[in-house]
C-alpha positions as CSV (number, residue, x, y, z in Angstrom):
1,M,112.7,105.0,83.9
2,V,115.9,104.3,86.5
3,T,117.8,106.9,84.9
4,Y,115.1,109.8,84.8
5,A,114.6,108.8,88.3
6,V,118.4,109.3,89.2
7,S,118.3,112.7,87.7
8,T,114.9,114.1,89.5
9,F,116.1,112.7,93.2
10,I,119.1,114.9,92.5
11,F,117.8,118.1,91.2
12,E,114.2,118.6,92.5
13,W,116.0,119.3,95.9
14,I,117.3,122.1,94.4
15,W,114.7,123.8,92.2
16,G,112.5,123.3,95.5
17,V,115.1,125.8,97.6
18,L,115.5,128.0,94.7
19,S,111.8,128.5,93.9
20,D,111.6,130.2,97.5
21,R,114.4,133.0,96.2
22,F,112.7,133.7,92.7
23,D,109.0,133.4,91.3
24,R,107.3,129.8,91.7
25,R,105.9,130.5,88.0
26,A,109.2,130.7,86.4
27,F,110.1,127.6,87.6
28,I,106.7,125.9,86.2
29,A,106.8,127.2,82.8
30,L,110.8,126.8,82.1
31,G,110.3,123.0,83.2
32,L,107.3,122.8,81.0
33,V,109.2,124.5,78.0
34,S,112.3,121.6,78.9
35,G,110.0,119.1,78.8
36,S,108.5,119.9,75.4
37,V,111.4,120.9,73.7
38,F,113.0,116.5,75.3
39,V,110.1,114.9,74.3
40,W,110.4,116.4,70.6
41,L,113.6,115.1,70.2
42,Y,113.0,111.6,71.0
43,T,111.2,111.3,67.9
44,F,114.7,112.0,65.9
45,E,116.1,108.4,64.7
46,N,119.6,110.1,65.6
47,M,118.7,111.0,68.5
48,I,118.6,107.3,69.7
49,P,122.1,106.8,71.0
50,L,121.4,110.0,73.2
51,F,118.3,108.5,74.8
52,Y,119.8,108.0,78.5
53,V,121.7,111.9,78.2
54,L,118.1,112.7,76.9
55,Q,116.3,110.8,79.8
56,F,119.0,112.4,82.6
57,L,118.7,116.0,81.1
58,R,114.3,116.0,80.7
59,G,114.2,114.8,84.3
60,G,116.6,117.1,85.6
61,L,115.2,120.3,84.2
62,F,111.0,119.1,83.8
63,I,111.2,117.9,87.7
64,M,111.7,122.1,88.6
65,V,107.5,122.1,88.2
66,G,107.2,119.6,90.7
67,P,108.4,121.7,94.1
68,A,107.1,125.0,92.2
69,V,104.1,124.2,92.0
70,K,103.5,122.5,95.1
71,A,104.4,125.4,97.0
72,L,102.5,127.6,94.7
73,V,98.5,126.1,95.6
74,S,100.4,126.0,99.3
75,D,100.7,129.7,99.6
76,L,97.6,130.9,97.5
77,S,95.4,128.7,99.9
78,S,93.8,129.5,103.0
79,S,95.1,127.3,106.2
80,R,91.3,126.2,106.7
81,R,91.0,124.8,103.3
82,L,94.2,123.4,102.7
83,G,93.1,119.9,102.3
84,L,90.7,120.9,100.0
85,S,93.2,122.7,98.2
86,M,95.8,120.4,97.5
87,G,93.0,117.5,96.9
88,L,92.0,119.8,93.8
89,Y,95.4,120.4,92.7
90,S,95.9,116.4,92.4
91,A,92.7,116.2,91.0
92,T,93.6,118.6,88.0
93,R,96.7,116.8,88.2
94,T,94.5,113.5,87.4
95,L,93.0,114.9,84.6
96,G,96.1,113.8,82.6
97,G,95.7,110.4,83.9
98,V,92.4,110.0,83.0
99,A,92.8,111.7,79.3
100,G,96.4,110.9,78.5
101,P,96.0,107.2,78.4
102,F,93.4,107.1,76.0
103,L,94.7,109.7,74.4
104,G,98.0,108.5,74.0
105,S,97.4,105.2,73.3
106,S,94.6,105.9,70.3
107,V,97.2,108.2,69.2
108,A,100.1,105.7,69.1
109,Q,97.9,102.3,67.8
110,F,95.7,104.7,65.2
111,W,99.3,106.5,64.0
112,S,102.4,106.0,65.5
113,Y,104.7,106.6,68.7
114,E,106.4,109.7,67.5
115,H,103.0,111.3,66.9
116,A,102.0,110.5,70.5
117,L,105.1,112.3,71.4
118,Y,104.3,115.7,69.1
119,A,101.2,115.4,71.1
120,Y,102.6,115.8,74.3
121,S,104.4,118.6,73.1
122,V,101.9,120.6,72.2
123,I,99.8,120.0,75.7
124,S,103.2,120.9,77.4
125,V,103.4,124.3,75.2
126,V,99.8,124.9,76.1
127,G,100.8,124.6,79.8
128,V,103.1,127.1,79.5
129,L,100.6,129.8,78.3
130,M,98.1,128.9,81.1
131,T,101.3,129.5,83.6
132,L,101.8,133.1,82.5
133,T,97.6,133.8,83.3
134,I,98.5,133.0,87.2
135,V,98.3,136.0,89.2
136,K,101.9,136.6,90.5
137,T,101.6,137.0,94.4
138,G,104.6,136.7,97.3
139,N,106.3,133.6,98.6
140,R,105.2,133.2,102.7
141,S,108.9,133.5,102.9
142,S,108.8,137.0,101.8
143,S,105.5,137.9,103.6
144,T,107.2,136.7,107.0
145,G,110.2,138.8,106.9
146,D,112.5,136.4,107.6
147,S,116.2,136.4,106.1
148,S,117.5,133.7,104.0
149,S,119.9,131.2,105.9
150,G,122.6,129.3,104.7
151,L,121.8,125.6,102.8
152,S,123.2,123.9,104.9
153,Q,121.2,125.5,108.3
154,D,117.8,125.4,106.8
155,W,118.7,121.4,105.7
156,R,119.4,121.1,109.8
157,Q,116.4,123.4,110.6
158,L,114.1,120.5,108.1
159,F,115.5,117.2,109.7
160,A,115.6,118.4,113.0
161,K,111.8,118.6,113.4
162,D,110.5,115.2,114.3
163,K,107.5,115.7,112.1
164,I,109.0,116.7,108.8
165,A,111.4,114.1,109.2
166,V,108.6,111.1,109.5
167,L,107.1,113.0,106.5
168,F,110.2,112.5,104.6
169,V,109.5,108.9,104.8
170,F,105.8,108.3,103.1
171,P,106.5,109.6,99.6
172,V,109.3,106.8,99.4
173,I,106.6,104.2,100.0
174,V,103.6,106.0,97.9
175,F,105.9,106.0,95.0
176,M,107.2,102.9,94.9
177,G,103.7,101.8,94.7
178,N,103.1,104.8,92.4
179,T,105.4,102.7,90.6
180,A,104.2,99.1,91.0
181,I,100.3,100.9,89.5
182,N,101.5,103.3,86.4
183,S,104.9,101.5,85.2
184,Y,104.2,96.9,85.9
185,L,100.7,96.9,85.8
186,P,100.2,98.2,82.1
187,L,103.1,95.0,81.6
188,Y,100.6,93.0,83.6
189,A,97.8,93.7,81.9
190,S,99.1,93.3,78.9
191,E,101.6,89.9,79.5
192,T,98.9,88.5,81.9
193,V,95.5,89.1,81.3
194,G,95.8,89.5,77.4
195,M,94.7,92.9,77.1
196,S,95.1,95.3,74.2
197,T,97.2,98.9,74.0
198,L,94.1,100.5,74.0
199,E,92.1,98.4,76.2
200,I,94.6,99.3,78.9
201,G,94.4,103.2,77.8
202,T,91.1,103.1,78.4
203,L,91.4,100.9,81.4
204,F,93.4,103.8,83.3
205,S,91.0,106.3,81.8
206,I,88.4,104.7,83.4
207,A,89.9,103.7,86.9
208,S,91.4,107.8,87.0
209,V,88.3,108.9,86.9
210,S,87.3,107.8,90.2
211,G,91.0,109.2,91.8
212,F,89.6,112.4,90.4
213,L,86.3,112.2,92.4
214,A,87.5,110.8,95.3
215,T,90.4,113.6,95.9
216,P,89.0,116.2,96.5
217,L,87.0,114.6,98.7
218,F,89.4,112.8,100.6
219,G,91.0,116.4,101.3
220,W,87.6,118.0,102.1
221,V,86.9,115.2,104.7
222,S,90.6,115.8,105.9
223,D,90.7,119.7,106.9
224,R,87.4,118.4,108.7
225,V,88.0,115.5,110.8
226,G,92.2,115.5,110.2
227,R,94.8,114.5,108.3
228,R,95.9,111.4,110.1
229,P,92.9,109.5,110.0
230,V,91.6,109.7,107.0
231,V,95.7,109.1,105.4
232,L,95.5,105.8,107.5
233,S,92.2,104.7,106.4
234,G,93.8,105.8,102.5
235,F,97.1,103.4,103.2
236,L,95.2,100.4,104.5
237,L,92.9,100.4,101.7
238,S,95.6,100.9,99.2
239,A,97.2,97.6,100.5
240,T,94.2,95.7,100.0
241,M,93.5,96.7,96.9
242,L,96.6,96.2,95.9
243,C,96.5,92.4,97.1
244,S,93.2,91.9,95.0
245,L,95.5,93.0,91.5
246,F,97.4,90.0,92.2
247,F,93.9,87.6,91.8
248,A,92.9,89.7,88.9
249,G,92.4,87.9,86.0
250,T,90.0,88.9,83.6
251,P,89.9,92.4,82.5
252,L,86.5,92.9,84.5
253,Y,88.2,92.2,87.3
254,L,91.2,94.0,86.9
255,T,89.2,96.7,85.8
256,L,87.1,96.8,89.4
257,A,90.3,96.3,91.1
258,L,91.7,99.5,89.8
259,I,89.1,101.5,90.6
260,G,88.7,100.9,93.6
261,L,92.9,101.3,94.3
262,K,92.8,104.7,92.1
263,T,89.9,105.4,94.7
264,C,91.9,105.6,98.0
265,F,95.6,105.4,96.3
266,L,95.8,108.6,94.6
267,P,94.0,111.0,97.5
268,M,97.2,110.5,99.6
269,T,99.6,112.9,98.1
270,P,97.8,115.9,98.3
271,L,97.3,115.1,102.1
272,L,100.9,114.3,103.2
273,L,101.9,117.6,101.4
274,A,98.7,119.3,103.2
275,M,100.4,118.0,106.2
276,L,104.0,119.1,105.0
277,S,102.1,122.7,104.7
278,E,101.1,121.8,108.0
279,V,104.3,121.8,110.0
280,A,107.2,123.4,107.4
281,P,108.7,127.1,108.1
282,P,107.1,128.7,105.5
283,R,110.1,130.5,104.6
284,L,111.1,126.9,103.4
285,L,108.5,125.7,101.9
286,G,109.9,125.4,98.6
287,A,112.8,123.5,100.4
288,S,110.0,121.0,102.5
289,M,108.0,120.4,99.2
290,G,111.6,120.1,96.7
291,I,112.9,117.5,99.3
292,Y,109.6,115.2,99.6
293,S,109.8,115.5,95.8
294,T,113.2,113.8,96.1
295,F,112.0,111.5,98.5
296,E,109.4,110.9,96.0
297,N,112.3,109.8,93.3
298,L,113.9,107.5,95.3
299,G,111.2,105.6,95.8
300,T,110.9,105.9,91.8
301,V,114.6,104.7,92.1
302,V,114.6,101.8,94.1
303,A,111.2,100.0,93.0
304,P,111.9,98.9,89.0
305,P,115.1,96.7,90.1
306,I,113.1,95.1,93.2
307,Y,109.8,94.8,91.0
308,S,111.6,93.6,88.2
309,A,113.7,90.6,89.8
310,L,110.3,89.5,91.6
311,W,108.5,89.6,88.1
312,T,111.4,87.8,86.5
313,T,112.1,85.5,89.7
314,Y,108.7,84.7,90.7
315,A,105.7,85.7,89.1
316,P,104.6,89.1,87.6
317,G,101.5,89.5,90.4
318,T,103.7,89.4,93.2
319,I,105.6,92.8,92.6
320,F,101.2,93.8,94.1
321,L,101.8,91.9,96.9
322,F,105.3,93.6,97.8
323,S,103.7,96.2,97.2
324,A,100.6,96.2,99.5
325,L,103.4,94.9,102.6
326,T,105.6,98.5,102.1
327,Q,102.4,100.1,102.6
328,T,101.5,98.4,105.3
329,L,104.7,100.2,107.1
330,V,104.0,103.3,107.1
331,I,100.9,102.6,109.4
332,P,102.9,102.4,113.1
333,L,104.3,106.0,111.8
334,L,100.2,107.6,111.4
335,L,98.9,105.6,115.0
336,P,98.7,108.3,117.5
337,T,101.3,108.4,120.3
338,K,100.6,108.6,123.8
339,K,102.4,112.2,123.5
340,N,99.5,112.9,121.0
341,R,96.7,111.7,122.8
342,T,97.7,113.2,125.4
343,T,97.6,117.0,123.7
344,S,94.5,115.6,121.5
345,T,92.8,114.8,125.5
346,N,94.0,118.1,126.6
347,N,92.5,120.5,123.7
348,S,89.0,118.6,124.3
349,Q,89.2,119.6,127.9
350,N,90.1,122.8,126.7
């Protein structure tokens, strides 16, 4: 897990910068191809000694999909519907979270884990074919007429803006929570609650349906009332639901808690991406998305050692309490400052 995360942490911002200069669709297609090939290689027994190398290479190449597709969604979206567009993008991605756990666990239980990896490779190839159907559009950077600047100057320009620098804090916290949910909750459901592989896959599929339905709704609401109050509410509710997982001792309780958590947690990323799209310079949109995603990977890097230590030293459920605590750390950043309140008052008077 950490090897894959470190690789994505190193390379994702690079792919984001390059996607501002070339066709974003090419990065999406090449990333999907690499994912298909490397997962297929995992099925060869003589590749087992190279597992960590494959993980590193797969992470570094497959991750080129992330910043390119996020920036492409922003390129294709109107400013008035950016929240809804990001919500719909995230919702379609959640379809994998709905079908994937059930499909993958079913194939693994009734055939083998190798067959589950074969299915993943085939689906990735289908994604490449779908990418070819996207109509080619110019990046926002080309439409603004700005010339490309040096990489160091671009970084200084991004981090010099307070709104952008603050937004880069959020993905670390979000993906620490994401790691607790997707990587440790299945172990918790198996070892503590006593659920089978197929039951866990079904659990995540059911919970992801709620997130799939809620994500575009949250985005639509944020287009009308503003991003900040919706994101603030989402983090508060997510922290509450994470705390409830600590007390989940039965499959039914765990299912209800996870449904509530997915409903309020999954919409956070597309809303934050919409906020970033609104404040990032158009010619640096891909770079901004890449750096944002790099901080997501940072959360994935730091979370496993912390959660594993909590799991073995105290009790498995303490990782959910710790994750809930981290969700509350970003709340002060979402509270309106005196400057924001003054600006809001002046705008209402105007």
